[in-house]
Backbone atoms as SQL, in Angstrom:
CREATE TABLE atoms (id INTEGER PRIMARY KEY, chain TEXT, resi INTEGER, resn TEXT, atom TEXT, x REAL, y REAL, z REAL);
INSERT INTO atoms VALUES
  (1, 'A', 1, 'MET', 'N', 5.488, 6.746, -7.838),
  (2, 'A', 1, 'MET', 'CA', 5.470, 6.777, -6.506),
  (3, 'A', 1, 'MET', 'C', 4.594, 5.797, -5.884),
  (4, 'A', 2, 'ILE', 'N', 5.444, 5.140, -4.883),
  (5, 'A', 2, 'ILE', 'CA', 5.442, 4.199, -3.696),
  (6, 'A', 2, 'ILE', 'C', 4.250, 5.026, -2.429),
  (7, 'A', 3, 'ARG', 'N', 3.482, 4.289, -2.868),
  (8, 'A', 3, 'ARG', 'CA', 1.860, 4.152, -1.789),
  (9, 'A', 3, 'ARG', 'C', 2.108, 3.369, -0.618),
  (10, 'A', 4, 'TYR', 'N', 2.530, 3.699, 0.875),
  (11, 'A', 4, 'TYR', 'CA', 2.851, 3.344, 1.622),
  (12, 'A', 4, 'TYR', 'C', 1.622, 4.146, 3.255),
  (13, 'A', 5, 'ALA', 'N', 1.644, 2.319, 3.590),
  (14, 'A', 5, 'ALA', 'CA', 0.718, 2.675, 4.800),
  (15, 'A', 5, 'ALA', 'C', 1.665, 2.228, 6.161),
  (16, 'A', 6, 'ILE', 'N', 0.759, 2.254, 7.760),
  (17, 'A', 6, 'ILE', 'CA', 1.411, 2.277, 9.051),
  (18, 'A', 6, 'ILE', 'C', 0.538, 2.090, 9.346),
  (19, 'A', 7, 'ALA', 'N', 0.429, 1.170, 10.123),
  (20, 'A', 7, 'ALA', 'CA', -0.292, 0.384, 10.962),
  (21, 'A', 7, 'ALA', 'C', 0.964, -0.544, 12.328),
  (22, 'A', 8, 'ASP', 'N', 0.368, 0.834, 13.810),
  (23, 'A', 8, 'ASP', 'CA', 0.709, 0.265, 14.754),
  (24, 'A', 8, 'ASP', 'C', 0.735, 1.469, 15.977),
  (25, 'A', 9, 'ASP', 'N', 0.440, 0.127, 17.440),
  (26, 'A', 9, 'ASP', 'CA', -0.618, 1.139, 17.927),
  (27, 'A', 9, 'ASP', 'C', 0.870, 2.478, 19.055),
  (28, 'A', 10, 'ALA', 'N', 2.037, 2.359, 18.132),
  (29, 'A', 10, 'ALA', 'CA', 2.734, 3.367, 18.850),
  (30, 'A', 10, 'ALA', 'C', 3.031, 4.730, 18.399),
  (31, 'A', 11, 'LEU', 'N', 1.890, 4.919, 18.397),
  (32, 'A', 11, 'LEU', 'CA', 2.270, 6.655, 16.654),
  (33, 'A', 11, 'LEU', 'C', 3.752, 7.337, 17.503),
  (34, 'A', 12, 'PHE', 'N', 4.407, 7.385, 18.096),
  (35, 'A', 12, 'PHE', 'CA', 5.304, 7.839, 17.630),
  (36, 'A', 12, 'PHE', 'C', 6.153, 6.677, 16.410),
  (37, 'A', 13, 'VAL', 'N', 6.746, 5.802, 16.487),
  (38, 'A', 13, 'VAL', 'CA', 6.382, 4.482, 15.088),
  (39, 'A', 13, 'VAL', 'C', 6.224, 5.500, 14.054),
  (40, 'A', 14, 'HIS', 'N', 4.802, 5.531, 13.419),
  (41, 'A', 14, 'HIS', 'CA', 4.757, 7.055, 13.092),
  (42, 'A', 14, 'HIS', 'C', 4.868, 7.227, 11.682),
  (43, 'A', 15, 'GLU', 'N', 5.417, 8.958, 13.069),
  (44, 'A', 15, 'GLU', 'CA', 5.924, 9.723, 12.943),
  (45, 'A', 15, 'GLU', 'C', 8.069, 9.777, 12.788),
  (46, 'A', 16, 'LEU', 'N', 8.626, 8.444, 13.147),
  (47, 'A', 16, 'LEU', 'CA', 9.329, 7.791, 12.951),
  (48, 'A', 16, 'LEU', 'C', 10.197, 7.668, 10.936),
  (49, 'A', 17, 'ILE', 'N', 8.541, 6.532, 11.162),
  (50, 'A', 17, 'ILE', 'CA', 8.757, 5.933, 9.545),
  (51, 'A', 17, 'ILE', 'C', 8.794, 7.005, 8.594),
  (52, 'A', 18, 'LYS', 'N', 6.842, 7.553, 9.138),
  (53, 'A', 18, 'LYS', 'CA', 7.611, 10.066, 7.700),
  (54, 'A', 18, 'LYS', 'C', 8.320, 10.288, 8.406),
  (55, 'A', 19, 'ASN', 'N', 9.333, 10.242, 9.063),
  (56, 'A', 19, 'ASN', 'CA', 10.330, 10.893, 8.659),
  (57, 'A', 19, 'ASN', 'C', 11.249, 11.197, 8.153),
  (58, 'A', 20, 'ILE', 'N', 11.894, 9.140, 8.182),
  (59, 'A', 20, 'ILE', 'CA', 12.648, 8.700, 7.232),
  (60, 'A', 20, 'ILE', 'C', 12.582, 8.638, 6.072),
  (61, 'A', 21, 'ILE', 'N', 11.394, 8.044, 5.139),
  (62, 'A', 21, 'ILE', 'CA', 11.535, 7.828, 4.228),
  (63, 'A', 21, 'ILE', 'C', 11.346, 8.677, 3.755),
  (64, 'A', 22, 'PRO', 'N', 11.676, 9.122, 1.541),
  (65, 'A', 22, 'PRO', 'CA', 11.809, 9.959, 1.858),
  (66, 'A', 22, 'PRO', 'C', 10.115, 10.340, 0.796),
  (67, 'A', 23, 'ASP', 'N', 9.849, 11.842, 1.258),
  (68, 'A', 23, 'ASP', 'CA', 8.901, 12.567, 0.202),
  (69, 'A', 23, 'ASP', 'C', 9.054, 12.150, -1.500),
  (70, 'A', 24, 'GLU', 'N', 9.738, 12.405, -2.151),
  (71, 'A', 24, 'GLU', 'CA', 10.452, 11.768, -3.495),
  (72, 'A', 24, 'GLU', 'C', 9.831, 11.169, -4.128),
  (73, 'A', 25, 'ASN', 'N', 9.891, 9.967, -3.426),
  (74, 'A', 25, 'ASN', 'CA', 9.839, 8.193, -3.942),
  (75, 'A', 25, 'ASN', 'C', 8.704, 7.931, -2.999),
  (76, 'A', 26, 'PHE', 'N', 7.910, 7.933, -1.830),
  (77, 'A', 26, 'PHE', 'CA', 6.690, 7.849, -1.739),
  (78, 'A', 26, 'PHE', 'C', 5.707, 8.634, -1.025),
  (79, 'A', 27, 'MET', 'N', 4.248, 7.992, -1.204),
  (80, 'A', 27, 'MET', 'CA', 3.137, 9.500, -0.011),
  (81, 'A', 27, 'MET', 'C', 2.952, 8.246, 0.258),
  (82, 'A', 28, 'PHE', 'N', 1.934, 8.744, 1.946),
  (83, 'A', 28, 'PHE', 'CA', 1.816, 8.121, 2.668),
  (84, 'A', 28, 'PHE', 'C', 0.703, 8.783, 2.607),
  (85, 'A', 29, 'VAL', 'N', -0.153, 7.010, 2.632),
  (86, 'A', 29, 'VAL', 'CA', -1.872, 6.926, 2.634),
  (87, 'A', 29, 'VAL', 'C', -2.456, 6.789, 3.606),
  (88, 'A', 30, 'GLY', 'N', -1.779, 6.535, 4.482),
  (89, 'A', 30, 'GLY', 'CA', -2.637, 6.619, 5.689),
  (90, 'A', 30, 'GLY', 'C', -1.791, 5.308, 7.086),
  (91, 'A', 31, 'SER', 'N', -3.044, 5.713, 8.789),
  (92, 'A', 31, 'SER', 'CA', -2.171, 5.668, 10.083),
  (93, 'A', 31, 'SER', 'C', -4.010, 4.094, 10.340),
  (94, 'A', 32, 'ALA', 'N', -2.753, 2.640, 10.906),
  (95, 'A', 32, 'ALA', 'CA', -3.774, 2.795, 11.839),
  (96, 'A', 32, 'ALA', 'C', -3.077, 1.844, 13.502),
  (97, 'A', 33, 'ILE', 'N', -3.831, 2.403, 14.129),
  (98, 'A', 33, 'ILE', 'CA', -3.686, 1.611, 15.409),
  (99, 'A', 33, 'ILE', 'C', -3.616, 0.628, 15.985),
  (100, 'A', 34, 'ASN', 'N', -4.719, 0.227, 15.227),
  (101, 'A', 34, 'ASN', 'CA', -5.329, -1.503, 15.479),
  (102, 'A', 34, 'ASN', 'C', -4.760, -2.459, 14.255),
  (103, 'A', 35, 'GLY', 'N', -5.497, -3.399, 14.744),
  (104, 'A', 35, 'GLY', 'CA', -5.666, -4.739, 13.924),
  (105, 'A', 35, 'GLY', 'C', -6.700, -4.317, 12.923),
  (106, 'A', 36, 'ASN', 'N', -7.935, -3.890, 12.867),
  (107, 'A', 36, 'ASN', 'CA', -9.221, -4.053, 12.488),
  (108, 'A', 36, 'ASN', 'C', -8.989, -2.720, 11.607),
  (109, 'A', 37, 'GLU', 'N', -8.167, -1.479, 12.113),
  (110, 'A', 37, 'GLU', 'CA', -7.954, -0.578, 11.143),
  (111, 'A', 37, 'GLU', 'C', -7.282, -0.983, 10.154),
  (112, 'A', 38, 'ALA', 'N', -6.015, -1.434, 10.141),
  (113, 'A', 38, 'ALA', 'CA', -4.971, -2.051, 9.452),
  (114, 'A', 38, 'ALA', 'C', -6.056, -2.706, 8.443),
  (115, 'A', 39, 'VAL', 'N', -7.008, -3.208, 8.621),
  (116, 'A', 39, 'VAL', 'CA', -7.450, -4.178, 7.508),
  (117, 'A', 39, 'VAL', 'C', -8.240, -3.113, 6.641),
  (118, 'A', 40, 'GLU', 'N', -8.928, -1.643, 7.182),
  (119, 'A', 40, 'GLU', 'CA', -10.077, -1.282, 6.412),
  (120, 'A', 40, 'GLU', 'C', -8.879, -0.217, 5.798),
  (121, 'A', 41, 'LEU', 'N', -7.820, -0.251, 6.446),
  (122, 'A', 41, 'LEU', 'CA', -7.167, 0.896, 5.534),
  (123, 'A', 41, 'LEU', 'C', -7.141, 0.883, 4.355),
  (124, 'A', 42, 'VAL', 'N', -6.259, -0.462, 4.231),
  (125, 'A', 42, 'VAL', 'CA', -5.620, -1.428, 2.893),
  (126, 'A', 42, 'VAL', 'C', -5.953, -2.118, 2.177),
  (127, 'A', 43, 'LYS', 'N', -8.115, -2.343, 2.952),
  (128, 'A', 43, 'LYS', 'CA', -9.176, -2.247, 1.586),
  (129, 'A', 43, 'LYS', 'C', -9.026, -0.506, 1.425),
  (130, 'A', 44, 'LYS', 'N', -9.338, 0.930, 1.865),
  (131, 'A', 44, 'LYS', 'CA', -9.766, 1.337, 1.574),
  (132, 'A', 44, 'LYS', 'C', -8.985, 2.281, 0.334),
  (133, 'A', 45, 'ASN', 'N', -7.881, 1.884, 0.893),
  (134, 'A', 45, 'ASN', 'CA', -6.499, 2.912, 0.489),
  (135, 'A', 45, 'ASN', 'C', -6.118, 1.675, -0.926),
  (136, 'A', 46, 'LEU', 'N', -5.364, 1.023, -0.660),
  (137, 'A', 46, 'LEU', 'CA', -4.778, -0.254, -1.396),
  (138, 'A', 46, 'LEU', 'C', -3.433, 0.418, -1.435),
  (139, 'A', 47, 'PRO', 'N', -2.946, 1.040, -0.861),
  (140, 'A', 47, 'PRO', 'CA', -1.414, 0.603, -0.714),
  (141, 'A', 47, 'PRO', 'C', -0.475, -0.370, -1.069),
  (142, 'A', 48, 'ASP', 'N', 0.655, 0.621, -1.179),
  (143, 'A', 48, 'ASP', 'CA', 1.436, -0.656, -2.231),
  (144, 'A', 48, 'ASP', 'C', 2.489, -1.455, -2.006),
  (145, 'A', 49, 'LEU', 'N', 2.992, -0.892, 0.235),
  (146, 'A', 49, 'LEU', 'CA', 3.440, -1.074, 1.117),
  (147, 'A', 49, 'LEU', 'C', 2.922, -0.731, 2.214),
  (148, 'A', 50, 'LEU', 'N', 3.011, -1.692, 3.114),
  (149, 'A', 50, 'LEU', 'CA', 2.699, -1.592, 4.392),
  (150, 'A', 50, 'LEU', 'C', 3.406, -2.234, 5.242),
  (151, 'A', 51, 'PHE', 'N', 4.050, -1.414, 6.179),
  (152, 'A', 51, 'PHE', 'CA', 5.239, -1.237, 7.844),
  (153, 'A', 51, 'PHE', 'C', 3.926, -1.802, 8.774),
  (154, 'A', 52, 'LEU', 'N', 3.527, -2.203, 9.567),
  (155, 'A', 52, 'LEU', 'CA', 3.148, -3.655, 10.290),
  (156, 'A', 52, 'LEU', 'C', 3.669, -4.310, 11.584),
  (157, 'A', 53, 'ASP', 'N', 2.534, -3.717, 12.654),
  (158, 'A', 53, 'ASP', 'CA', 3.218, -4.333, 13.752),
  (159, 'A', 53, 'ASP', 'C', 2.115, -5.613, 14.165),
  (160, 'A', 54, 'TYR', 'N', 3.222, -5.998, 15.115),
  (161, 'A', 54, 'TYR', 'CA', 2.839, -7.769, 14.960),
  (162, 'A', 54, 'TYR', 'C', 2.060, -7.637, 16.030),
  (163, 'A', 55, 'VAL', 'N', 2.129, -6.250, 17.437),
  (164, 'A', 55, 'VAL', 'CA', 1.707, -7.294, 18.571),
  (165, 'A', 55, 'VAL', 'C', 0.509, -5.626, 18.546),
  (166, 'A', 56, 'MET', 'N', -0.218, -6.075, 17.748),
  (167, 'A', 56, 'MET', 'CA', -1.589, -4.394, 18.438),
  (168, 'A', 56, 'MET', 'C', -2.354, -4.438, 18.905),
  (169, 'A', 57, 'PRO', 'N', -4.052, -4.208, 19.298),
  (170, 'A', 57, 'PRO', 'CA', -5.146, -4.457, 19.994),
  (171, 'A', 57, 'PRO', 'C', -5.762, -4.746, 18.918),
  (172, 'A', 58, 'LEU', 'N', -6.906, -5.551, 18.959),
  (173, 'A', 58, 'LEU', 'CA', -8.184, -6.345, 18.367),
  (174, 'A', 58, 'LEU', 'C', -7.852, -7.280, 17.785),
  (175, 'A', 59, 'LYS', 'N', -5.818, -6.606, 16.766),
  (176, 'A', 59, 'LYS', 'CA', -6.186, -7.695, 16.364),
  (177, 'A', 59, 'LYS', 'C', -4.485, -7.989, 15.462),
  (178, 'A', 60, 'ASN', 'N', -3.609, -8.850, 15.656),
  (179, 'A', 60, 'ASN', 'CA', -2.142, -8.842, 15.624),
  (180, 'A', 60, 'ASN', 'C', -1.840, -8.715, 14.533),
  (181, 'A', 61, 'GLY', 'N', -0.529, -8.529, 13.952),
  (182, 'A', 61, 'GLY', 'CA', -0.096, -8.267, 12.907),
  (183, 'A', 61, 'GLY', 'C', -0.049, -10.013, 12.284),
  (184, 'A', 62, 'ILE', 'N', 0.176, -10.447, 12.131),
  (185, 'A', 62, 'ILE', 'CA', 0.043, -11.696, 11.559),
  (186, 'A', 62, 'ILE', 'C', -1.197, -12.163, 11.553),
  (187, 'A', 63, 'ASP', 'N', -2.140, -11.959, 11.917),
  (188, 'A', 63, 'ASP', 'CA', -3.702, -12.109, 11.268),
  (189, 'A', 63, 'ASP', 'C', -3.995, -11.036, 9.904),
  (190, 'A', 64, 'VAL', 'N', -3.612, -9.876, 10.947),
  (191, 'A', 64, 'VAL', 'CA', -3.398, -8.735, 9.226),
  (192, 'A', 64, 'VAL', 'C', -2.581, -8.960, 8.321),
  (193, 'A', 65, 'ALA', 'N', -1.137, -9.630, 8.659),
  (194, 'A', 65, 'ALA', 'CA', -1.440, -9.842, 7.914),
  (195, 'A', 65, 'ALA', 'C', -1.716, -11.572, 6.631),
  (196, 'A', 66, 'ARG', 'N', -2.026, -12.539, 7.386),
  (197, 'A', 66, 'ARG', 'CA', -3.278, -13.415, 5.886),
  (198, 'A', 66, 'ARG', 'C', -4.450, -12.317, 5.753),
  (199, 'A', 67, 'GLU', 'N', -4.898, -11.603, 6.261),
  (200, 'A', 67, 'GLU', 'CA', -6.373, -11.140, 5.704),
  (201, 'A', 67, 'GLU', 'C', -6.310, -9.900, 5.014),
  (202, 'A', 68, 'VAL', 'N', -4.861, -9.563, 4.627),
  (203, 'A', 68, 'VAL', 'CA', -4.389, -7.987, 4.053),
  (204, 'A', 68, 'VAL', 'C', -4.483, -8.510, 2.111),
  (205, 'A', 69, 'LYS', 'N', -4.024, -9.845, 2.511),
  (206, 'A', 69, 'LYS', 'CA', -3.198, -10.552, 1.368),
  (207, 'A', 69, 'LYS', 'C', -3.835, -10.932, 0.444),
  (208, 'A', 70, 'VAL', 'N', -5.248, -11.327, 1.478),
  (209, 'A', 70, 'VAL', 'CA', -6.840, -12.267, 0.455),
  (210, 'A', 70, 'VAL', 'C', -6.770, -10.645, -0.299),
  (211, 'A', 71, 'ILE', 'N', -7.174, -9.351, 0.766),
  (212, 'A', 71, 'ILE', 'CA', -8.111, -8.359, -0.225),
  (213, 'A', 71, 'ILE', 'C', -6.752, -7.941, -1.099),
  (214, 'A', 72, 'TRP', 'N', -5.757, -7.866, -1.289),
  (215, 'A', 72, 'TRP', 'CA', -4.248, -6.607, -2.177),
  (216, 'A', 72, 'TRP', 'C', -2.974, -7.757, -1.919),
  (217, 'A', 73, 'PRO', 'N', -3.909, -8.994, -2.915),
  (218, 'A', 73, 'PRO', 'CA', -1.832, -9.808, -3.094),
  (219, 'A', 73, 'PRO', 'C', -0.750, -8.935, -3.161),
  (220, 'A', 74, 'GLU', 'N', -0.874, -8.222, -3.851),
  (221, 'A', 74, 'GLU', 'CA', 0.129, -7.764, -4.538),
  (222, 'A', 74, 'GLU', 'C', 0.872, -6.539, -3.754),
  (223, 'A', 75, 'LEU', 'N', 0.590, -6.194, -1.889),
  (224, 'A', 75, 'LEU', 'CA', 0.849, -5.487, -1.118),
  (225, 'A', 75, 'LEU', 'C', 2.236, -6.030, -0.769),
  (226, 'A', 76, 'LYS', 'N', 2.929, -5.323, -0.869),
  (227, 'A', 76, 'LYS', 'CA', 4.218, -5.369, -0.217),
  (228, 'A', 76, 'LYS', 'C', 3.897, -5.314, 2.329),
  (229, 'A', 77, 'ILE', 'N', 4.601, -5.977, 2.398),
  (230, 'A', 77, 'ILE', 'CA', 4.489, -6.108, 3.759),
  (231, 'A', 77, 'ILE', 'C', 5.903, -6.135, 4.593),
  (232, 'A', 78, 'ILE', 'N', 6.073, -4.881, 5.652),
  (233, 'A', 78, 'ILE', 'CA', 7.055, -5.385, 6.203),
  (234, 'A', 78, 'ILE', 'C', 7.142, -5.219, 7.490),
  (235, 'A', 79, 'GLY', 'N', 7.624, -6.392, 8.385),
  (236, 'A', 79, 'GLY', 'CA', 6.376, -6.413, 9.751),
  (237, 'A', 79, 'GLY', 'C', 7.657, -5.797, 10.640),
  (238, 'A', 80, 'ILE', 'N', 7.165, -4.875, 10.885),
  (239, 'A', 80, 'ILE', 'CA', 7.933, -4.440, 12.911),
  (240, 'A', 80, 'ILE', 'C', 7.783, -4.847, 13.733),
  (241, 'A', 81, 'SER', 'N', 8.976, -5.181, 15.130),
  (242, 'A', 81, 'SER', 'CA', 8.339, -5.505, 16.202),
  (243, 'A', 81, 'SER', 'C', 9.450, -5.409, 16.650),
  (244, 'A', 82, 'THR', 'N', 8.805, -5.163, 18.313),
  (245, 'A', 82, 'THR', 'CA', 10.403, -5.461, 19.002),
  (246, 'A', 82, 'THR', 'C', 10.452, -7.702, 19.320),
  (247, 'A', 83, 'ILE', 'N', 9.415, -8.528, 18.923),
  (248, 'A', 83, 'ILE', 'CA', 8.961, -9.998, 18.965),
  (249, 'A', 83, 'ILE', 'C', 10.465, -10.299, 18.487),
  (250, 'A', 84, 'ASP', 'N', 10.995, -11.552, 19.131),
  (251, 'A', 84, 'ASP', 'CA', 12.736, -11.639, 18.327),
  (252, 'A', 84, 'ASP', 'C', 12.369, -13.275, 18.188),
  (253, 'A', 85, 'ASP', 'N', 11.543, -13.295, 18.492),
  (254, 'A', 85, 'ASP', 'CA', 11.212, -15.103, 18.907),
  (255, 'A', 85, 'ASP', 'C', 10.956, -15.787, 17.120),
  (256, 'A', 86, 'GLN', 'N', 12.272, -16.455, 16.475),
  (257, 'A', 86, 'GLN', 'CA', 12.146, -17.085, 15.685),
  (258, 'A', 86, 'GLN', 'C', 10.621, -18.048, 14.439),
  (259, 'A', 87, 'LYS', 'N', 10.221, -18.072, 15.904),
  (260, 'A', 87, 'LYS', 'CA', 8.953, -18.957, 15.971),
  (261, 'A', 87, 'LYS', 'C', 7.338, -18.087, 14.993),
  (262, 'A', 88, 'ILE', 'N', 7.598, -17.214, 15.504),
  (263, 'A', 88, 'ILE', 'CA', 6.941, -16.356, 15.265),
  (264, 'A', 88, 'ILE', 'C', 7.304, -15.102, 13.947),
  (265, 'A', 89, 'ILE', 'N', 7.889, -14.692, 13.696),
  (266, 'A', 89, 'ILE', 'CA', 8.592, -14.498, 12.708),
  (267, 'A', 89, 'ILE', 'C', 8.687, -15.177, 11.089),
  (268, 'A', 90, 'SER', 'N', 8.620, -16.597, 11.952),
  (269, 'A', 90, 'SER', 'CA', 8.642, -17.595, 10.357),
  (270, 'A', 90, 'SER', 'C', 7.301, -17.818, 9.963),
  (271, 'A', 91, 'GLU', 'N', 6.776, -18.012, 11.446),
  (272, 'A', 91, 'GLU', 'CA', 4.842, -18.379, 11.443),
  (273, 'A', 91, 'GLU', 'C', 4.523, -16.563, 10.333),
  (274, 'A', 92, 'SER', 'N', 4.981, -15.494, 10.577),
  (275, 'A', 92, 'SER', 'CA', 4.227, -14.232, 10.146),
  (276, 'A', 92, 'SER', 'C', 4.930, -14.578, 8.247),
  (277, 'A', 93, 'TYR', 'N', 6.044, -14.779, 8.591),
  (278, 'A', 93, 'TYR', 'CA', 6.451, -14.834, 6.812),
  (279, 'A', 93, 'TYR', 'C', 5.427, -15.736, 5.346),
  (280, 'A', 94, 'LYS', 'N', 4.613, -16.452, 6.433),
  (281, 'A', 94, 'LYS', 'CA', 3.799, -17.699, 6.513),
  (282, 'A', 94, 'LYS', 'C', 2.524, -17.012, 5.920),
  (283, 'A', 95, 'ALA', 'N', 2.073, -15.773, 6.054),
  (284, 'A', 95, 'ALA', 'CA', 1.296, -14.826, 6.351),
  (285, 'A', 95, 'ALA', 'C', 0.683, -13.672, 6.109),
  (286, 'A', 96, 'GLY', 'N', 2.127, -14.009, 5.010),
  (287, 'A', 96, 'GLY', 'CA', 2.114, -12.491, 4.361),
  (288, 'A', 96, 'GLY', 'C', 3.007, -11.291, 3.716),
  (289, 'A', 97, 'VAL', 'N', 4.352, -12.167, 5.566),
  (290, 'A', 97, 'VAL', 'CA', 4.837, -10.631, 5.790),
  (291, 'A', 97, 'VAL', 'C', 6.448, -10.712, 4.729),
  (292, 'A', 98, 'ASP', 'N', 6.997, -9.689, 3.779),
  (293, 'A', 98, 'ASP', 'CA', 8.101, -9.797, 3.073),
  (294, 'A', 98, 'ASP', 'C', 8.635, -9.547, 3.720),
  (295, 'A', 99, 'GLU', 'N', 8.890, -8.835, 4.574),
  (296, 'A', 99, 'GLU', 'CA', 10.535, -8.804, 5.151),
  (297, 'A', 99, 'GLU', 'C', 10.269, -8.561, 6.843),
  (298, 'A', 100, 'PHE', 'N', 11.135, -8.359, 7.007),
  (299, 'A', 100, 'PHE', 'CA', 10.652, -8.286, 9.270),
  (300, 'A', 100, 'PHE', 'C', 12.531, -7.116, 9.461),
  (301, 'A', 101, 'VAL', 'N', 11.847, -6.069, 10.224),
  (302, 'A', 101, 'VAL', 'CA', 12.689, -5.559, 11.222),
  (303, 'A', 101, 'VAL', 'C', 12.635, -4.980, 12.716),
  (304, 'A', 102, 'GLU', 'N', 13.260, -5.440, 13.026),
  (305, 'A', 102, 'GLU', 'CA', 13.194, -5.522, 14.065),
  (306, 'A', 102, 'GLU', 'C', 13.233, -3.924, 15.343),
  (307, 'A', 103, 'LYS', 'N', 11.947, -3.620, 16.135),
  (308, 'A', 103, 'LYS', 'CA', 12.745, -2.734, 17.047),
  (309, 'A', 103, 'LYS', 'C', 13.138, -2.571, 17.673),
  (310, 'A', 104, 'PRO', 'N', 13.963, -1.921, 18.408),
  (311, 'A', 104, 'PRO', 'CA', 14.160, -0.424, 17.313),
  (312, 'A', 104, 'PRO', 'C', 14.970, -0.548, 16.635),
  (313, 'A', 105, 'PHE', 'N', 14.617, 0.473, 14.786),
  (314, 'A', 105, 'PHE', 'CA', 15.193, 0.235, 13.766),
  (315, 'A', 105, 'PHE', 'C', 15.558, 1.428, 13.843),
  (316, 'A', 106, 'THR', 'N', 16.885, 1.353, 12.691),
  (317, 'A', 106, 'THR', 'CA', 17.507, 2.858, 12.311),
  (318, 'A', 106, 'THR', 'C', 16.946, 3.067, 10.868),
  (319, 'A', 107, 'LYS', 'N', 17.799, 4.014, 10.808),
  (320, 'A', 107, 'LYS', 'CA', 16.990, 4.275, 8.428),
  (321, 'A', 107, 'LYS', 'C', 17.510, 3.168, 7.399),
  (322, 'A', 108, 'ASP', 'N', 19.215, 3.368, 8.435),
  (323, 'A', 108, 'ASP', 'CA', 19.656, 2.292, 7.604),
  (324, 'A', 108, 'ASP', 'C', 18.781, 0.519, 7.618),
  (325, 'A', 109, 'SER', 'N', 18.466, 0.106, 8.685),
  (326, 'A', 109, 'SER', 'CA', 17.300, -1.119, 8.237),
  (327, 'A', 109, 'SER', 'C', 16.153, -1.505, 7.784),
  (328, 'A', 110, 'LEU', 'N', 16.021, -0.009, 7.889),
  (329, 'A', 110, 'LEU', 'CA', 14.129, 0.193, 6.853),
  (330, 'A', 110, 'LEU', 'C', 14.909, 0.376, 5.807),
  (331, 'A', 111, 'PHE', 'N', 15.656, 0.863, 4.670),
  (332, 'A', 111, 'PHE', 'CA', 16.304, 1.169, 4.205),
  (333, 'A', 111, 'PHE', 'C', 16.169, -0.054, 4.017),
  (334, 'A', 112, 'GLU', 'N', 17.781, -1.374, 4.033),
  (335, 'A', 112, 'GLU', 'CA', 17.893, -2.514, 3.531),
  (336, 'A', 112, 'GLU', 'C', 16.552, -3.507, 3.350),
  (337, 'A', 113, 'ALA', 'N', 15.176, -2.814, 4.475),
  (338, 'A', 113, 'ALA', 'CA', 14.433, -3.387, 3.997),
  (339, 'A', 113, 'ALA', 'C', 13.603, -3.982, 3.054),
  (340, 'A', 114, 'LEU', 'N', 13.653, -2.318, 2.550),
  (341, 'A', 114, 'LEU', 'CA', 12.869, -2.060, 1.504),
  (342, 'A', 114, 'LEU', 'C', 14.091, -2.692, 0.365),
  (343, 'A', 115, 'LYS', 'N', 14.956, -2.414, -0.047),
  (344, 'A', 115, 'LYS', 'CA', 15.736, -3.237, -1.379),
  (345, 'A', 115, 'LYS', 'C', 15.695, -4.859, -0.926),
  (346, 'A', 116, 'LYS', 'N', 15.543, -5.558, 0.498),
  (347, 'A', 116, 'LYS', 'CA', 15.614, -6.611, -0.034),
  (348, 'A', 116, 'LYS', 'C', 13.994, -6.811, -0.559),
  (349, 'A', 117, 'ILE', 'N', 13.008, -6.266, -0.138),
  (350, 'A', 117, 'ILE', 'CA', 11.787, -6.559, -1.357),
  (351, 'A', 117, 'ILE', 'C', 11.346, -5.692, -3.193),
  (352, 'A', 118, 'GLY', 'N', 12.693, -5.212, -3.195),
  (353, 'A', 118, 'GLY', 'CA', 12.057, -4.746, -4.196),
  (354, 'A', 118, 'GLY', 'C', 12.098, -3.425, -4.530),
  (355, 'A', 119, 'ILE', 'N', 12.159, -2.526, -3.548),
  (356, 'A', 119, 'ILE', 'CA', 11.246, -1.266, -3.286),
  (357, 'A', 119, 'ILE', 'C', 12.843, -0.541, -3.187),
  (358, 'A', 120, 'GLU', 'N', 13.702, 0.272, -4.015),
  (359, 'A', 120, 'GLU', 'CA', 14.490, 1.036, -3.937),
  (360, 'A', 120, 'GLU', 'C', 14.110, 2.497, -3.293),
  (361, 'A', 121, 'THR', 'N', 15.308, 2.834, -2.263),
  (362, 'A', 121, 'THR', 'CA', 14.826, 4.406, -2.094),
  (363, 'A', 121, 'THR', 'C', 15.342, 6.006, -2.942),
  (364, 'A', 122, 'LEU', 'N', 14.831, 6.170, -2.681),
  (365, 'A', 122, 'LEU', 'CA', 16.024, 7.526, -2.933),
  (366, 'A', 122, 'LEU', 'C', 17.414, 7.090, -3.063),
  (367, 'A', 123, 'ARG', 'N', 17.853, 7.382, -1.873),
  (368, 'A', 123, 'ARG', 'CA', 19.177, 6.686, -0.488),
  (369, 'A', 123, 'ARG', 'C', 19.390, 6.051, -1.970),
  (370, 'A', 124, 'THR', 'N', 19.327, 4.084, -2.522),
  (371, 'A', 124, 'THR', 'CA', 19.697, 4.057, -3.359),
  (372, 'A', 124, 'THR', 'C', 19.904, 3.919, -4.137),
  (373, 'A', 125, 'GLN', 'N', 18.846, 4.558, -4.622),
  (374, 'A', 125, 'GLN', 'CA', 19.727, 5.231, -5.757),
  (375, 'A', 125, 'GLN', 'C', 20.611, 5.429, -6.404),
  (376, 'A', 126, 'ARG', 'N', 20.580, 6.514, -5.584),
  (377, 'A', 126, 'ARG', 'CA', 22.136, 7.390, -5.302),
  (378, 'A', 126, 'ARG', 'C', 23.090, 7.291, -5.934),
  (379, 'A', 127, 'GLU', 'N', 22.876, 6.127, -4.578),
  (380, 'A', 127, 'GLU', 'CA', 23.799, 5.659, -3.976),
  (381, 'A', 127, 'GLU', 'C', 24.711, 4.747, -5.544),
  (382, 'A', 128, 'VAL', 'N', 23.237, 3.777, -6.385),
  (383, 'A', 128, 'VAL', 'CA', 23.773, 3.469, -7.232),
  (384, 'A', 128, 'VAL', 'C', 23.879, 4.485, -8.733),
  (385, 'A', 129, 'TYR', 'N', 23.915, 5.372, -8.680),
  (386, 'A', 129, 'TYR', 'CA', 24.438, 6.522, -9.838),
  (387, 'A', 129, 'TYR', 'C', 25.650, 7.030, -9.737),
  (388, 'A', 130, 'ASP', 'N', 25.490, 7.624, -7.978),
  (389, 'A', 130, 'ASP', 'CA', 27.038, 7.706, -7.940),
  (390, 'A', 130, 'ASP', 'C', 28.544, 6.852, -7.673),
  (391, 'A', 131, 'LYS', 'N', 28.054, 5.460, -8.114),
  (392, 'A', 131, 'LYS', 'CA', 29.216, 4.590, -8.166),
  (393, 'A', 131, 'LYS', 'C', 30.026, 4.519, -9.927);
């Protein structure tokens, strides 16, 4: 079971991700709506995966990534943002983000990001068995 958390100041994004991620393989362990809450969430719950927005109040996603990777180096981070600036995206990878998905994202783009970081979803597992 993959334990995941969501850090985004837009609550509808939390619901969207929770509706996409299959309950059979994943357990939701918490939400944060600003950067400081995101760091505390990771400290408290040590999730396997964090969906992280880059633009949030109090602390941006890049700073959060840098900080939580020190706390929990095994944490996988998928950055999600409307920012399409390659310099910022590159900086986020240096800070510890494992994959980036541009908003608005689709179910397929989220599953592709999970696959790229080595986290298989129920859907991709079924695709393998169906072949």
